[in-house]
C-alpha positions as CSV (number, residue, x, y, z in Angstrom):
1,X,114.1,62.4,7.7
2,X,110.3,62.8,8.2
3,X,108.8,66.3,7.8
4,X,105.5,66.9,9.5
5,X,104.0,70.4,9.7
6,X,103.0,72.0,13.0
7,X,99.2,71.8,12.3
8,X,99.6,68.1,11.4
9,X,101.7,67.4,14.5
10,X,99.1,69.3,16.6
11,X,96.3,67.1,15.2
12,X,98.4,64.0,15.7
13,X,99.1,64.9,19.4
14,X,95.5,65.6,20.1
15,X,94.5,62.3,18.5
16,X,97.0,60.5,20.7
17,X,95.4,62.0,23.8
18,X,92.0,61.0,22.5
19,X,93.3,57.5,21.8
20,X,94.8,57.2,25.3
21,X,91.4,58.2,26.8
22,X,89.7,55.6,24.7
23,X,92.2,52.9,25.7
24,X,91.7,53.9,29.3
25,X,88.0,53.4,29.1
26,X,88.3,50.1,27.3
27,X,90.8,48.9,30.0
28,X,88.4,49.9,32.7
29,X,85.5,48.1,31.1
30,X,87.6,44.9,30.6
31,X,88.8,45.1,34.2
32,X,85.3,45.6,35.4
33,X,84.1,42.5,33.5
34,X,87.1,40.4,34.6
35,X,88.0,41.5,38.1
36,X,85.2,43.9,39.4
37,X,84.7,47.5,40.2
38,X,87.8,48.0,42.2
39,X,90.0,46.9,39.3
40,X,88.0,49.1,37.0
41,X,88.6,52.2,39.2
42,X,92.3,51.3,39.4
43,X,92.5,51.0,35.6
44,X,90.7,54.4,35.2
45,X,93.2,56.0,37.6
46,X,96.3,54.5,35.8
47,X,95.1,55.3,32.3
48,X,93.9,58.7,33.5
49,X,97.3,59.6,34.8
50,X,98.9,58.7,31.5
51,X,96.2,60.6,29.5
52,X,96.3,63.7,31.7
53,X,100.0,63.9,31.6
54,X,99.9,63.7,27.8
55,X,97.2,66.3,27.6
56,X,99.4,68.7,29.7
57,X,102.3,68.0,27.3
58,X,100.2,68.8,24.3
59,X,98.9,72.0,25.8
60,X,102.4,73.2,26.8
61,X,104.1,71.9,23.6
62,X,101.5,73.1,21.2
63,X,100.3,76.2,23.0
64,X,99.7,79.6,21.6
65,X,103.4,80.3,21.1
66,X,104.2,77.1,19.3
67,X,103.8,78.7,15.9
68,X,105.9,81.8,16.4
69,X,109.5,80.9,17.0
70,X,111.6,77.7,16.9
71,X,113.2,78.5,20.3
72,X,109.8,78.9,21.9
73,X,108.7,75.6,20.3
74,X,111.7,73.8,21.7
75,X,111.3,75.5,25.1
76,X,107.6,74.5,25.2
77,X,108.4,70.9,24.5
78,X,111.1,70.8,27.2
79,X,108.8,72.4,29.7
80,X,105.9,70.1,28.6
81,X,108.1,67.0,29.1
82,X,109.3,68.1,32.5
83,X,105.8,68.9,33.7
84,X,104.5,65.7,32.3
85,X,107.2,63.7,34.2
86,X,106.6,65.6,37.4
87,X,102.8,65.3,37.1
88,X,103.0,61.6,36.5
89,X,105.2,61.0,39.5
90,X,103.1,63.2,41.7
91,X,99.8,61.6,40.7
92,X,101.2,58.1,41.2
93,X,102.5,59.0,44.6
94,X,99.1,60.6,45.5
95,X,97.1,57.7,44.3
96,X,99.3,55.0,45.9
97,X,99.4,56.9,49.2
98,X,95.8,57.8,49.5
99,X,93.8,55.1,47.8
100,X,93.6,51.3,48.0
101,X,94.1,50.3,44.4
102,X,94.8,47.2,42.4
103,X,98.4,47.7,41.3
104,X,98.1,45.4,38.2
105,X,95.2,47.3,36.6
106,X,96.6,50.7,37.7
107,X,100.0,50.2,36.0
108,X,98.6,48.0,33.2
109,X,96.3,50.8,32.0
110,X,99.0,53.3,32.4
111,X,101.3,51.2,30.2
112,X,98.5,50.7,27.7
113,X,98.4,54.4,27.1
114,X,102.0,54.1,25.7
115,X,100.8,51.7,23.0
116,X,98.8,54.6,21.6
117,X,102.1,56.6,21.2
118,X,103.8,53.7,19.6
119,X,101.0,53.1,17.2
120,X,100.9,56.8,16.3
121,X,104.7,56.9,15.8
122,X,104.6,53.8,13.7
123,X,102.2,55.4,11.3
124,X,104.3,58.6,11.0
125,X,107.9,57.4,11.0
126,X,109.4,55.7,8.0
127,X,110.4,52.0,8.3
128,X,113.9,51.3,9.7
129,X,115.2,50.4,6.2
130,X,114.4,53.8,4.8
131,X,111.6,54.3,2.3
132,X,109.0,56.9,1.7
133,X,108.1,59.7,4.2
134,X,104.9,59.6,6.1
135,X,102.8,56.4,5.8
136,X,99.2,56.4,5.0
137,X,99.2,59.3,2.6
């Protein structure tokens, strides 16, 4: 089992959101160079949806009450995940109904934000075969 303290988890969560924002900008730049400004805007929107939803999760999950009581911590994470899911769906519906976007860059950049999660988890979780706790220490 991996043990990560709340301050470390909070820093990791914030770094994930920052990484997602960075990946979003990189995706938009690549789309601009390869497919033009419309694709770049679509990538910004898709990555922005993923990044904003993660930011909301971090704020709700690691808010003021996150250090006081285990039940409040769990409640904050459940609330954060529910709001994140609802916000993601609502923003995709809004964008797809009101804007003419390139679907590939939109969803491609959104999916790219998940790679930031996977990379962060890969650096925190132990290998599947067991082994030492947190990597990189």
